[in-house]
C-alpha positions as CSV (number, residue, x, y, z in Angstrom):
1,X,8.5,141.1,68.5
2,X,8.5,137.4,67.7
3,X,11.3,138.0,65.2
4,X,13.4,139.7,67.9
5,X,12.9,136.7,70.2
6,X,14.0,134.3,67.6
7,X,17.2,136.4,66.8
8,X,17.9,136.6,70.5
9,X,17.5,132.8,70.9
10,X,19.9,132.2,68.0
11,X,22.5,134.5,69.5
12,X,22.2,132.7,72.8
13,X,22.7,129.3,71.2
14,X,25.8,130.6,69.2
15,X,27.3,132.0,72.4
16,X,26.6,128.8,74.3
17,X,28.2,126.7,71.5
18,X,31.3,128.9,71.5
19,X,31.6,128.6,75.3
20,X,31.5,124.8,75.2
21,X,34.0,124.7,72.4
22,X,36.5,126.9,74.4
23,X,36.1,124.6,77.5
24,X,36.6,121.5,75.5
25,X,39.8,122.9,74.0
26,X,41.1,124.0,77.4
27,X,40.6,120.5,78.8
28,X,42.6,118.8,76.1
29,X,45.6,121.1,76.7
30,X,47.3,119.8,79.8
31,X,49.9,121.8,81.8
32,X,53.6,120.9,81.2
33,X,54.6,117.8,83.3
34,X,57.2,118.1,86.0
35,X,58.3,114.5,85.4
36,X,61.2,114.0,82.9
37,X,60.6,112.2,79.7
38,X,61.9,108.6,79.4
39,X,64.7,109.8,77.1
40,X,65.7,112.5,79.6
41,X,65.6,110.0,82.4
42,X,67.9,107.6,80.4
43,X,70.3,110.4,79.7
44,X,70.4,111.5,83.3
45,X,70.9,108.0,84.5
46,X,73.7,107.5,82.0
47,X,75.4,110.6,83.1
48,X,75.2,109.5,86.8
49,X,76.7,106.1,85.9
50,X,79.6,107.7,84.0
51,X,80.3,110.1,86.9
52,X,80.3,107.2,89.4
53,X,82.5,105.2,87.2
54,X,85.1,107.9,86.9
55,X,85.0,108.5,90.6
56,X,85.6,104.8,91.2
57,X,88.5,104.7,88.7
58,X,90.2,107.8,90.2
59,X,93.3,106.9,92.3
60,X,93.0,107.2,96.0
61,X,96.2,109.2,96.2
62,X,99.3,110.0,94.2
63,X,101.7,108.0,96.3
64,X,104.3,110.8,96.2
65,X,106.5,111.1,99.3
66,X,104.8,108.3,101.2
67,X,105.7,105.7,98.5
68,X,107.8,102.8,100.0
69,X,111.2,102.2,98.6
70,X,111.5,99.2,96.2
71,X,112.4,95.9,97.9
72,X,113.9,92.6,96.7
73,X,113.9,89.1,98.3
74,X,117.7,89.1,98.4
75,X,118.0,92.4,100.2
76,X,115.2,91.5,102.6
77,X,117.0,88.3,103.5
78,X,120.1,90.4,104.4
79,X,118.0,92.8,106.5
80,X,116.4,89.9,108.4
81,X,119.8,88.3,109.0
82,X,121.1,91.6,110.5
83,X,118.0,91.9,112.8
84,X,118.3,88.3,113.9
85,X,122.0,88.8,114.7
86,X,121.3,91.7,117.1
87,X,118.1,90.4,118.6
88,X,116.7,92.8,121.1
89,X,119.6,95.1,120.6
90,X,118.3,96.0,117.1
91,X,116.6,99.4,117.9
92,X,115.6,100.8,114.5
93,X,111.9,100.3,114.2
94,X,110.7,103.0,111.8
95,X,111.0,102.3,108.1
96,X,111.7,105.3,105.8
97,X,109.9,106.0,102.5
98,X,111.6,106.4,99.2
99,X,111.4,110.2,99.5
100,X,112.8,110.1,103.0
101,X,115.8,108.1,101.7
102,X,116.4,110.6,99.0
103,X,116.1,113.6,101.3
104,X,118.1,112.2,104.2
105,X,120.8,110.2,102.4
106,X,120.9,111.8,99.0
107,X,120.2,108.5,97.3
108,X,118.6,108.6,93.8
109,X,116.0,105.9,93.2
110,X,117.3,105.5,89.7
111,X,120.6,104.3,91.1
112,X,119.3,101.3,93.1
113,X,117.1,98.2,92.6
114,X,116.0,98.0,96.2
115,X,116.6,99.9,99.4
116,X,115.6,99.6,103.1
117,X,116.3,102.3,105.6
118,X,115.2,102.1,109.3
119,X,115.8,104.5,112.1
120,X,115.0,104.5,115.8
121,X,111.7,106.1,116.7
122,X,113.0,107.8,119.8
123,X,114.9,111.0,119.0
124,X,117.6,110.4,121.7
125,X,118.6,107.2,119.9
126,X,120.7,107.4,116.7
127,X,120.6,103.7,115.7
128,X,120.3,103.5,111.9
129,X,120.4,100.7,109.3
130,X,120.4,101.5,105.6
131,X,120.7,98.6,103.1
132,X,120.9,99.3,99.3
133,X,121.0,97.0,96.4
134,X,122.6,99.2,93.8
135,X,122.0,98.8,90.1
136,X,124.9,97.5,88.0
137,X,127.6,100.1,87.9
138,X,126.0,102.3,90.5
139,X,127.4,100.9,93.7
140,X,130.2,103.5,94.0
141,X,127.6,106.3,93.5
142,X,125.5,104.9,96.3
143,X,128.5,104.4,98.5
144,X,129.6,108.0,97.9
145,X,126.2,109.3,98.9
146,X,126.2,107.3,102.1
147,X,129.7,108.4,102.9
148,X,128.8,112.0,102.4
149,X,125.8,111.5,104.8
150,X,128.2,110.0,107.4
151,X,130.7,112.8,107.1
152,X,127.9,115.4,107.6
153,X,126.6,113.4,110.5
154,X,130.0,113.2,112.2
155,X,131.3,116.7,111.5
156,X,128.2,119.0,111.2
157,X,125.4,117.6,113.3
158,X,124.7,118.2,117.0
159,X,124.4,115.1,119.0
160,X,123.7,114.1,122.6
161,X,127.0,113.5,124.3
162,X,126.1,109.9,125.0
163,X,125.6,109.3,121.2
164,X,128.9,110.9,120.0
165,X,131.0,107.7,120.1
166,X,128.3,105.7,118.4
167,X,128.0,108.3,115.6
168,X,131.8,108.4,115.2
169,X,131.9,104.6,114.9
170,X,129.2,104.5,112.2
171,X,130.3,102.7,109.1
172,X,129.6,102.5,105.3
173,X,130.1,99.0,104.2
174,X,130.1,97.5,100.7
175,X,129.8,94.0,99.5
176,X,129.5,93.8,95.7
177,X,126.4,95.7,94.6
178,X,125.2,95.9,98.1
179,X,126.0,99.0,100.2
180,X,125.1,99.6,103.8
181,X,125.2,102.4,106.4
182,X,125.6,100.9,109.9
183,X,125.1,102.6,113.3
184,X,123.8,99.7,115.4
185,X,124.2,97.7,118.6
186,X,124.2,97.8,122.3
187,X,125.0,100.9,124.4
188,X,128.6,101.0,125.8
189,X,128.9,100.0,129.5
190,X,128.8,102.9,132.0
191,X,132.4,102.4,132.9
192,X,133.4,103.5,129.3
193,X,131.5,106.8,129.5
194,X,134.6,108.8,130.2
195,X,136.9,106.8,127.9
196,X,136.2,108.0,124.3
197,X,138.7,105.6,122.7
198,X,137.2,102.6,124.5
199,X,133.7,103.7,123.6
200,X,134.6,104.2,120.0
201,X,136.1,100.7,119.8
202,X,133.1,99.2,121.5
203,X,130.7,100.7,118.9
204,X,132.9,99.7,116.0
205,X,132.8,96.1,117.2
206,X,129.0,96.4,117.5
207,X,128.8,97.3,113.8
208,X,130.9,94.3,112.9
209,X,128.0,92.1,114.1
210,X,126.1,93.5,111.1
211,X,129.0,93.1,108.7
212,X,129.3,89.4,109.6
213,X,125.6,88.8,109.2
214,X,125.6,90.6,105.8
215,X,128.5,88.6,104.5
216,X,127.0,85.3,105.6
217,X,123.6,86.2,104.1
218,X,125.0,87.2,100.8
219,X,127.3,84.2,100.7
220,X,124.4,81.8,101.3
């Protein structure tokens, strides 16, 4: 009997020691942490910085059809001289983009150094001023494009009756490498409304205001 008790006590001690060993091993083995390691954090931060940098460097837009036509100080001085000559009678107030100039007037940006094109914002008004500083040897090409536009405007487009004389009096004018399309000036007096010849002459004289301003600006 005593021997059996001793064996039982020894077995109990062995089981107890095994149990404590298992608990101790379980306590030292921690569950995987949900926090990233320092190297993982650095890599993640680096990736975020690279992504932000590339977003900041990306262009806001491609420019495309909204890109303004190239300008030059010489051409701008001519444009300002024309506006000053007409004063309140200068009606074009909307400047066209480079793409507008190509689409409307058939002008290739490779043929000019600078260009300014302005039209009236109100659809019932036809006032237009196009000023082009052609590249060397390209003035005739630019002039031909503007003359083609004028021909289509006069012969093929539908106009309000009150605008027909002004359209017919429109003019393409060249001074050296500078080429212009002119359709500017005051409205003809009411007493000319039934006289096409008088109205045409009136609007032709109105365009000569621009011609004079252009010549003086380029001569100065």
